[in-house]
C-alpha positions as CSV (number, residue, x, y, z in Angstrom):
1,M,78.5,129.3,143.7
2,A,76.8,130.0,140.4
3,A,74.1,131.8,142.2
4,N,76.8,134.1,143.9
5,L,78.7,134.9,140.6
6,L,77.1,138.0,139.8
7,A,77.9,139.4,143.2
8,A,81.2,138.1,143.3
9,T,81.4,140.0,139.7
10,N,79.9,143.2,141.2
11,K,82.4,143.6,143.6
12,T,85.6,143.0,141.5
13,V,84.5,145.8,139.0
14,S,83.3,148.0,141.5
15,S,87.2,148.3,142.6
16,R,88.3,148.7,139.0
17,K,85.6,151.2,138.3
18,Q,87.4,153.5,140.4
19,T,90.8,153.1,139.3
20,L,90.7,153.1,135.6
21,G,93.6,154.8,133.9
22,P,93.3,156.8,130.3
23,G,92.6,154.8,127.5
24,V,91.0,151.8,129.4
25,F,87.5,150.7,128.7
26,Y,85.0,148.3,130.0
27,P,84.8,145.0,128.2
28,N,81.3,145.9,126.9
29,S,82.3,149.4,125.8
30,S,81.2,150.2,122.3
31,V,83.9,150.0,119.8
32,P,82.9,152.6,116.9
33,V,83.3,151.6,113.5
34,P,85.1,154.5,111.4
35,T,83.5,155.8,108.3
36,S,86.8,155.3,106.5
37,A,87.3,151.7,108.2
38,P,87.7,148.7,105.6
39,V,84.8,146.8,107.2
40,S,82.2,144.9,104.9
41,N,79.1,143.0,105.8
42,D,81.1,139.7,105.5
43,D,83.6,141.3,108.0
44,I,81.0,142.3,110.3
45,E,79.2,138.7,110.0
46,K,82.3,137.0,110.8
47,R,83.1,139.3,114.1
48,F,79.4,139.0,115.0
49,V,77.6,135.6,114.1
50,N,80.8,133.5,114.6
51,N,81.4,135.0,118.3
52,R,82.4,132.2,120.5
53,Y,82.1,129.7,117.6
54,Q,86.0,129.0,117.0
55,H,85.4,125.1,117.5
56,D,83.3,123.1,115.1
57,A,81.5,126.1,113.8
58,D,79.1,123.9,111.6
59,R,77.5,122.6,115.0
60,Y,75.9,126.3,115.1
61,L,74.9,126.4,111.3
62,C,71.4,126.7,112.2
63,R,71.6,130.1,113.9
64,K,74.4,131.1,111.7
65,L,72.0,130.8,108.6
66,R,69.1,132.4,110.6
67,I,70.8,135.4,111.7
68,G,73.2,135.5,108.6
69,R,70.3,135.4,106.1
70,F,68.5,138.2,108.3
71,L,71.6,140.6,108.0
72,Q,72.3,139.9,104.3
73,A,69.0,141.9,103.3
74,A,71.0,145.4,104.8
75,D,74.5,146.9,103.4
76,I,76.9,148.6,105.9
77,E,77.6,151.1,103.2
78,I,74.2,152.4,103.2
79,L,74.3,153.0,106.9
80,R,77.5,154.9,106.5
81,G,76.4,156.9,103.6
82,T,74.1,159.6,103.2
83,P,70.5,159.4,104.8
84,Q,68.0,157.2,102.6
85,Q,64.3,157.8,102.1
86,S,63.8,154.1,102.7
87,L,65.2,154.2,106.0
88,S,63.7,157.5,107.4
89,K,60.9,155.8,109.2
90,P,61.9,156.2,113.0
91,K,61.6,152.8,115.0
92,V,64.3,153.3,117.6
93,L,64.6,155.1,121.3
94,L,67.7,155.3,123.0
95,D,68.5,156.5,126.5
96,D,72.1,156.8,127.7
97,R,72.6,157.8,131.5
98,N,74.5,157.2,134.3
99,N,74.0,157.3,138.5
100,A,76.8,159.6,139.3
101,S,74.5,162.6,140.5
102,V,71.7,160.8,141.8
103,T,70.3,162.0,145.2
104,R,66.9,161.5,146.9
105,L,65.5,164.8,144.9
106,Q,67.6,164.4,141.5
107,Q,66.8,160.6,140.7
108,A,67.1,160.9,136.8
109,G,70.9,160.9,137.0
110,N,73.3,162.6,134.0
111,C,71.7,161.9,130.9
112,R,72.8,162.5,127.2
113,P,70.7,164.6,125.2
114,F,67.4,162.8,124.2
115,R,67.6,162.4,120.5
116,G,64.1,161.5,119.9
117,P,62.8,158.7,117.6
118,L,65.9,157.6,115.5
119,N,66.0,155.5,112.2
120,A,68.7,152.8,111.5
121,Q,71.0,155.2,110.1
122,E,70.6,157.5,113.1
123,L,71.1,154.5,115.5
124,F,74.1,153.5,113.7
125,V,75.6,157.0,114.2
126,E,74.4,157.0,118.0
127,L,75.9,153.9,118.8
128,S,79.2,154.5,117.0
129,Q,80.3,157.3,119.4
130,D,82.4,156.2,122.5
131,R,80.1,154.8,125.0
132,L,82.5,155.2,128.1
133,P,84.9,158.1,127.4
134,E,87.2,159.3,129.9
135,T,85.8,162.6,131.3
136,S,88.9,164.6,130.9
137,D,89.2,164.1,127.3
138,T,85.5,164.5,126.4
139,P,83.9,166.6,129.1
140,T,80.8,167.0,127.3
141,I,79.7,163.4,126.5
142,I,78.3,161.7,129.6
143,P,79.6,157.9,130.0
144,A,76.5,155.7,129.2
145,E,76.9,153.2,132.0
146,R,73.2,152.3,131.9
147,R,71.8,152.3,128.2
148,L,68.3,151.0,126.9
149,I,67.5,150.4,123.5
150,Y,63.8,150.0,122.2
151,I,63.3,148.8,118.7
152,T,59.8,148.2,117.1
153,D,59.6,145.4,114.4
154,I,63.3,145.5,114.2
155,D,64.7,145.2,110.4
156,P,68.0,144.0,109.0
157,Y,69.4,147.7,108.9
158,C,68.7,148.1,112.6
159,A,70.2,144.5,113.5
160,L,73.3,145.5,111.3
161,A,73.8,148.7,113.2
162,L,73.5,146.7,116.6
163,A,76.0,144.0,115.1
164,A,78.4,146.5,113.9
165,T,78.9,148.7,117.0
166,A,78.6,145.5,119.6
167,S,81.3,145.1,122.0
168,V,83.1,141.5,122.2
169,S,81.1,141.1,125.4
170,Q,77.9,141.8,124.2
171,A,78.3,140.3,120.8
172,A,77.8,136.6,121.6
173,F,74.6,137.6,124.0
174,L,73.2,140.1,121.2
175,R,73.6,137.3,118.4
176,E,71.8,134.6,120.5
177,F,69.2,137.1,121.6
178,I,68.5,138.0,117.8
179,S,68.4,134.4,116.9
180,K,66.0,133.7,119.5
181,Y,63.8,136.6,118.6
182,L,63.7,135.4,115.0
183,S,62.8,131.8,116.0
184,F,59.4,132.8,117.6
185,H,59.8,130.4,120.6
186,P,59.3,131.3,124.1
187,F,62.4,131.4,126.4
188,M,63.5,132.8,130.1
189,G,67.1,132.2,131.0
190,V,70.2,133.6,132.7
191,D,73.8,133.4,130.8
192,I,77.0,134.2,132.8
193,W,80.3,134.4,131.5
194,A,82.7,132.8,134.2
195,P,85.2,135.3,135.3
196,S,88.5,135.2,133.4
197,P,91.9,135.4,135.1
198,D,91.7,139.1,135.3
199,G,88.3,139.1,136.7
200,S,86.3,140.3,134.1
201,A,82.6,138.7,133.6
202,A,79.5,139.3,131.9
203,F,75.9,138.2,132.1
204,A,72.4,138.4,130.3
205,L,69.1,137.9,131.5
206,E,66.7,137.5,128.8
207,F,63.2,136.5,127.8
208,H,60.9,136.0,124.7
209,L,57.1,135.9,124.9
210,P,55.5,134.8,121.6
211,Y,51.7,135.2,121.3
212,Y,48.9,135.4,118.6
213,A,47.2,138.6,118.2
214,W,43.6,138.3,117.0
215,R,42.4,141.5,115.3
216,P,39.0,142.5,113.5
217,M,40.6,144.5,110.2
218,E,39.5,145.8,106.6
219,S,42.4,143.8,105.2
220,M,45.2,141.7,106.5
221,I,48.7,143.4,107.2
222,Q,51.6,141.5,106.3
223,D,54.8,141.9,108.0
224,P,57.1,143.6,105.6
225,R,60.2,142.1,107.0
226,K,58.5,138.7,106.5
227,V,59.6,137.3,109.8
228,R,56.0,136.8,111.4
229,R,53.0,135.2,109.7
230,S,49.6,136.3,109.6
231,E,46.3,134.6,108.3
232,E,42.4,135.1,108.2
233,V,40.3,133.4,110.6
234,M,38.0,131.0,109.2
235,Y,34.5,130.3,110.6
236,L,33.1,126.8,111.0
237,P,29.9,126.9,108.8
238,I,27.2,126.1,111.6
239,Q,23.6,126.1,110.4
240,G,21.7,128.8,112.7
241,H,24.7,130.8,114.0
242,A,25.7,134.0,112.5
243,S,29.3,135.1,111.7
244,L,30.9,135.8,114.8
245,S,32.9,139.1,113.3
246,S,31.4,142.3,114.2
247,D,29.7,144.5,111.3
248,D,31.1,141.9,109.0
249,I,34.7,142.9,109.3
250,P,36.8,140.1,108.8
251,E,39.4,138.9,111.6
252,Y,43.0,138.0,111.3
253,I,45.5,136.1,113.7
254,Y,49.0,137.7,113.8
255,E,52.3,136.3,115.1
256,S,53.8,138.6,117.7
257,Q,56.6,138.5,120.4
258,I,58.1,140.8,122.9
259,S,61.8,140.1,123.7
260,V,64.0,141.9,126.4
261,M,67.5,141.3,127.2
262,V,69.5,142.8,130.1
263,S,73.1,142.3,129.4
264,G,76.2,143.9,131.0
265,I,79.1,143.2,133.2
266,D,78.1,144.7,136.7
267,N,75.1,146.5,138.4
268,W,76.4,150.0,136.9
269,V,77.3,149.0,133.0
270,W,74.8,147.2,131.4
271,T,72.5,147.5,128.5
272,A,68.6,146.5,128.2
273,Y,67.3,145.6,124.7
274,C,63.5,145.4,123.7
275,F,62.3,144.4,120.6
276,V,58.6,144.6,120.2
277,D,56.5,143.4,117.0
278,V,53.7,146.3,116.4
279,Y,53.4,145.5,112.3
280,F,49.7,144.6,113.0
281,K,48.8,147.5,115.3
282,G,48.8,150.3,112.1
283,D,50.2,153.8,112.7
284,T,48.6,154.5,115.9
285,H,49.0,152.7,119.1
286,T,50.6,153.2,122.1
287,E,53.9,151.4,121.7
288,T,55.2,153.6,118.8
289,V,58.3,155.5,119.4
290,E,56.3,158.6,118.6
291,Y,54.1,157.7,121.1
292,Y,56.8,157.3,124.0
293,S,58.7,160.6,123.0
294,S,55.5,162.7,122.4
295,D,56.2,164.4,126.0
296,P,59.4,165.2,126.5
297,I,59.2,166.2,129.9
298,N,57.3,163.1,131.5
299,K,58.9,160.5,129.3
300,M,57.7,156.7,129.9
301,D,60.0,153.5,130.0
302,P,59.2,151.8,126.9
303,H,60.6,148.5,128.2
304,S,58.0,148.4,130.5
305,C,55.2,149.0,128.3
306,G,55.1,152.9,129.4
307,K,53.7,151.9,132.9
308,H,56.8,153.6,134.6
309,A,58.4,156.7,134.4
310,A,61.8,157.0,132.6
311,D,63.3,159.7,134.6
312,R,62.9,157.7,138.0
313,P,65.2,155.0,136.5
314,V,66.1,151.4,138.1
315,W,69.6,151.3,138.1
316,D,70.1,147.2,139.3
317,P,69.8,145.4,136.0
318,R,68.2,142.5,138.0
319,K,65.3,144.8,139.4
320,Y,64.9,146.0,135.9
321,F,64.5,142.8,134.3
322,L,61.9,141.4,136.9
323,R,59.9,144.8,136.3
324,A,60.1,144.5,132.6
325,L,59.2,141.1,132.8
326,S,56.2,141.6,135.1
327,V,54.7,144.3,133.0
328,R,55.2,142.2,129.6
329,M,53.8,139.2,130.9
330,E,50.7,140.8,132.1
331,Q,50.5,142.3,128.1
332,V,51.2,138.7,127.0
333,R,48.5,137.5,129.3
334,E,45.8,139.7,128.2
335,E,46.6,139.0,124.3
336,W,46.3,135.2,125.1
337,E,43.3,135.4,126.7
338,N,41.8,137.6,124.0
339,S,42.7,135.1,121.3
340,V,42.0,131.7,123.3
341,S,38.6,133.1,124.2
342,L,37.6,134.2,120.7
343,L,39.0,130.6,119.4
344,M,36.8,128.9,122.2
345,F,33.6,131.3,121.1
346,Q,34.2,130.2,117.6
347,I,34.3,126.3,118.3
348,D,31.6,126.2,121.2
349,P,28.7,126.8,118.8
350,Y,29.9,123.7,116.6
351,I,30.6,121.5,119.3
352,H,27.1,122.1,121.1
353,S,25.1,121.7,117.7
354,F,26.0,118.0,117.4
355,P,23.6,116.4,120.0
356,P,24.8,112.7,120.8
357,S,21.4,111.4,120.3
358,R,20.4,112.3,117.3
359,T,22.1,109.9,114.9
360,K,20.5,110.9,111.8
361,R,21.3,114.6,112.0
362,K,25.0,113.9,112.6
363,T,25.1,112.4,109.2
364,D,24.6,115.9,107.7
365,Y,27.8,117.1,109.3
366,L,30.0,114.6,107.5
367,K,31.0,117.2,104.9
368,I,32.2,119.7,107.5
369,T,35.3,117.6,108.0
370,T,36.3,118.2,104.4
371,E,36.1,121.8,104.4
372,E,39.1,124.2,105.0
373,A,37.7,126.1,108.0
374,F,37.6,122.6,109.7
375,Q,41.3,121.8,108.9
376,W,42.3,125.6,109.9
377,T,40.6,125.2,113.3
378,I,42.4,121.8,114.1
379,I,45.6,123.4,113.2
380,T,45.0,126.7,115.0
381,L,44.0,124.6,118.3
382,L,47.5,122.9,118.3
383,K,49.5,125.8,117.7
384,F,47.6,127.8,120.4
385,E,47.9,124.7,122.7
386,T,52.0,124.3,121.8
387,R,53.1,127.8,122.2
388,L,50.8,128.5,125.4
389,S,52.5,125.5,126.8
390,N,56.0,126.2,126.1
391,I,55.4,129.8,127.9
392,V,54.3,128.2,130.9
393,K,57.1,125.8,130.9
394,A,59.6,128.4,130.3
395,W,58.5,130.1,133.6
396,E,58.3,127.0,135.4
397,S,61.8,126.2,134.4
398,F,63.0,129.5,135.3
399,D,61.3,129.7,138.7
400,K,62.8,126.6,139.6
401,D,66.6,126.8,138.4
402,E,67.6,130.3,137.6
403,I,65.8,132.3,140.0
404,R,68.5,131.7,142.2
405,Y,70.6,134.5,140.4
406,F,68.5,136.9,142.0
407,Y,68.8,135.8,145.5
408,N,71.6,137.0,147.9
409,S,74.7,135.3,148.1
410,Q,74.3,134.5,151.6
411,S,70.9,133.3,151.9
412,D,68.0,131.7,149.7
413,E,65.8,135.1,149.9
414,L,65.6,137.6,147.0
415,A,68.3,140.3,147.1
416,D,65.8,143.0,147.3
417,S,62.5,142.5,149.3
418,P,60.5,144.6,147.0
419,W,61.2,142.2,143.9
420,E,58.9,139.8,145.7
421,T,56.2,142.2,144.2
422,Y,57.1,141.4,140.7
423,I,57.7,137.6,141.1
424,S,54.2,137.5,142.5
425,S,52.6,139.3,139.7
426,I,54.5,137.2,137.3
427,D,53.3,134.1,139.2
428,K,49.7,135.3,139.0
429,D,49.7,135.8,135.4
430,V,51.1,132.6,134.6
431,N,48.5,130.8,136.7
432,H,46.1,132.6,134.7
433,L,47.9,131.3,131.2
434,R,47.5,127.7,133.0
435,D,43.9,128.0,133.4
436,L,43.5,129.3,129.7
437,L,46.1,126.4,128.7
438,R,43.5,123.8,130.6
439,S,40.6,125.4,129.0
440,L,42.2,125.1,125.5
441,K,43.1,121.5,126.1
442,D,39.8,120.8,127.3
443,Q,38.0,122.3,124.3
444,A,40.3,120.6,122.1
445,K,39.7,117.0,123.6
446,L,35.9,117.9,123.2
447,F,36.3,118.9,119.8
448,K,38.7,115.9,118.9
449,D,36.2,113.6,120.6
450,M,33.1,115.3,118.6
451,T,35.1,114.9,115.4
452,T,35.7,111.2,116.0
453,N,32.2,110.8,117.0
454,L,31.2,112.1,113.6
455,V,33.6,109.9,111.7
456,M,32.0,106.8,113.3
457,H,28.6,107.9,112.9
458,A,29.3,108.7,109.4
459,Q,30.9,105.0,108.9
460,Y,27.6,103.9,110.7
461,A,25.7,105.6,108.0
462,E,27.6,104.5,105.1
463,T,27.2,100.9,106.4
464,C,23.5,101.4,106.7
465,I,23.3,102.8,103.2
466,A,25.5,99.8,101.8
467,S,22.7,97.6,103.7
468,Q,20.0,99.3,102.1
469,Q,21.4,99.1,98.6
470,S,22.2,95.5,99.1
471,T,18.5,94.7,100.2
472,S,17.3,96.8,96.9
473,I,19.9,94.7,94.7
474,Q,18.4,91.3,96.0
475,A,14.7,92.4,95.6
476,L,15.7,93.2,91.8
477,T,17.4,89.9,91.8
478,N,14.4,88.0,93.1
479,I,12.0,89.9,90.5
480,S,14.2,88.9,87.4
481,I,14.3,85.3,88.8
482,L,10.5,85.5,88.7
483,F,10.6,86.5,85.2
484,L,13.0,83.9,84.0
485,P,10.4,81.0,83.7
486,A,8.1,83.1,81.3
487,M,10.9,84.2,79.4
488,L,11.9,80.8,78.9
489,A,8.5,79.0,78.1
490,A,8.1,82.0,75.8
491,T,11.5,81.5,73.8
492,L,10.7,77.5,73.6
493,F,7.1,78.1,72.3
494,S,8.3,80.5,70.1
495,M,10.4,78.1,68.0
496,Q,7.4,76.9,65.4
497,P,9.8,74.5,63.3
498,I,11.1,72.6,66.2
499,L,7.6,72.1,68.2
500,P,5.0,69.7,67.0
501,S,2.3,71.6,65.2
502,D,-0.8,70.9,67.5
503,V,0.8,72.6,70.4
504,K,-2.0,74.3,72.5
505,M,-1.9,77.3,74.7
506,K,-2.5,75.2,77.8
507,D,0.6,73.3,77.1
508,F,2.4,76.7,77.3
509,F,0.8,77.4,80.7
510,Y,1.4,74.1,82.1
511,F,5.0,74.4,81.3
512,F,5.2,78.1,82.2
513,L,3.8,76.8,85.6
514,F,6.1,73.8,86.0
515,L,9.2,76.0,85.6
516,F,7.3,78.9,88.0
517,I,7.2,76.0,90.7
518,I,10.7,75.1,90.5
519,T,12.1,78.5,90.5
520,I,9.8,79.3,93.8
521,L,11.4,76.3,95.3
522,L,14.7,77.0,94.6
523,L,14.1,80.8,95.9
524,I,12.6,79.4,99.1
525,N,15.7,77.1,99.9
526,P,18.8,78.4,97.9
527,S,20.6,75.8,99.4
528,Y,19.1,73.2,97.1
529,I,20.9,75.0,94.1
530,N,24.2,74.4,95.8
531,T,23.3,70.9,96.6
532,F,22.3,70.2,93.0
533,V,25.4,71.8,91.5
534,Q,27.2,69.8,94.0
535,S,25.5,66.5,92.9
536,L,26.3,67.5,89.4
537,R,30.0,68.1,89.9
538,N,30.2,64.8,91.8
539,G,28.6,62.9,89.1
540,Q,30.9,64.5,86.6
541,N,33.8,63.5,88.7
542,W,32.4,59.9,88.8
543,L,32.1,59.6,85.2
544,W,35.4,60.8,84.4
545,A,36.9,58.6,86.7
546,T,34.9,55.5,85.5
547,L,35.8,56.2,82.0
548,S,39.5,56.7,82.9
549,R,39.6,53.2,84.5
550,L,38.1,51.6,81.7
551,L,40.5,53.2,79.2
552,E,43.4,52.2,81.4
553,D,42.3,48.6,81.3
554,R,41.7,48.2,77.8
555,G,45.0,49.9,77.0
556,L,46.7,47.3,79.4
557,K,45.1,44.4,77.4
558,R,46.1,45.6,73.9
559,H,49.7,46.1,75.0
560,A,49.8,42.5,76.4
561,G,48.6,41.0,73.3
562,E,51.1,43.0,71.3
563,D,53.8,41.9,73.3
564,E,52.9,38.2,72.6
565,D,52.9,38.7,68.7
566,S,56.1,40.4,68.8
567,G,57.5,37.6,70.7
568,D,56.5,34.7,68.0
569,E,57.9,37.3,65.0
570,D,61.3,37.2,66.8
571,E,61.6,33.3,67.0
572,D,60.6,33.2,63.1
573,G,62.9,35.9,62.2
574,V,65.8,33.8,63.9
575,E,65.0,30.5,62.3
576,L,64.9,32.2,58.8
577,L,68.1,33.9,59.5
578,N,69.9,30.6,60.5
579,L,68.3,28.8,57.3
580,N,69.8,31.4,54.7
581,E,73.2,31.1,56.7
582,R,73.3,27.4,56.0
583,N,72.1,27.5,52.1
584,R,74.8,30.2,51.7
585,R,77.4,28.2,53.0
586,T,76.2,25.0,51.0
587,G,75.9,26.9,47.8
588,W,79.4,28.1,48.4
589,R,80.9,24.4,48.6
590,D,78.7,23.2,45.5
591,G,79.9,25.9,43.6
592,G,83.5,24.9,44.1
593,D,82.8,21.3,43.4
594,V,81.9,22.6,39.8
């Protein structure tokens, strides 16, 4: 049922198109912002950024912050005011037309006057005009049923001009489109609003194709919007291999993205947006607005990279989307092929300069792992693999689930057989990207395995060095032990007051020989030392135990004798006490008689 939604919507709006009365506009007709209207940046942000976020708005805080911060750099009052020199650079092309007068000989349709390259202020003025006026009221203004907007390096002022003039049905789609463009993440999808009770509906077909552009330049170009990143290529220091940059010109990698969205309400009234990043291409290239408008007679369609004539327009939104996706996928595939091939060209000498059979040489590369270029290569491999894999997955998901929106409502076939050409071209380019991804994964695995092998050999080398150092220390220890007998003998025989007076040189020699023989025997079998030390410890323990038992036995005997003496003394004391008591009593009685 979802696959037939566009077809059902087409029929409904087609009947409404012929019965519109005065003052009635399509849901996606532009709502101009008058110069005197009290609309501020906050009002526009609330109407644009918070559109369809009526419940639990904090759930969408990430997208709100991303778009809100981008729009905060612009001011609606400057767009309304006098022309500003800072906004004078043209970066927009606008194509408004309808197919009311299309014939076999006149396929261009009715077009509004071509304004040429526009800046942000001029874009705001053009979009503020009524898009679908009533012919009776404004016969000189042609209804812009099909609108193309092409913007290079969209800045906050161009985004604000789009947001301030977007219709209710366009605002939500346009907000999501800008958010995905800023996020630098691949996406392909279809979004459809279900028909409301009055039969109105809206749709959006969009794709986002990020890539890394590898360019040799005298100096690095920074994105003035600070939306995309750029970095210098770092080469691995491989001995015997010269720098890969031609003529010693440094090379740089630039983030870039192509985003296209076709949004509308039916097959007649729709808008195609195209945002491309060209900040790194300099002033002269084939995607500038000046280049596309240099020939006013033979204008080319910028959305399809100038490969199709603008005056032979495609009126079906789905066909236009597939044609743009086909051309832009080829462009992105070429960019990816260039960047991945150059990265592999840099890594390949490093991998093959590491022969697995020459262990000694591997230790010389240990210091490479700590260098900045080595870490940069690992990070770049991961970024390339992740981004390229996501592009392939985005197309596989689109081709599996959402391609049905391009089928006939009555069958599982494409609505127009020539569309198969675009699908086949996209499949071919995606298959090429799959091959690049496989090569990238293989090279990344080789690089990681080589790096792991390098670390293992580095650890083995450290173990060998530690073993050699241990052997050297053992040799020095043995040498020092051999000198101990001579030092001990010399020390003892230097004590003249202690030694007898008749000590001879031969006595010193015999004593030294005795100590030397003992030392050699101990060195030959060190276990004797452990046995001797253990015997001393056992003898010491036996001596202390014997002494303890003797002391305990002697103490017990002494305590026993003391106990007997104390018993005799107690008996004598009792008898003396009794005698004194009797004498006292007798004397008391004798004294009474006297």
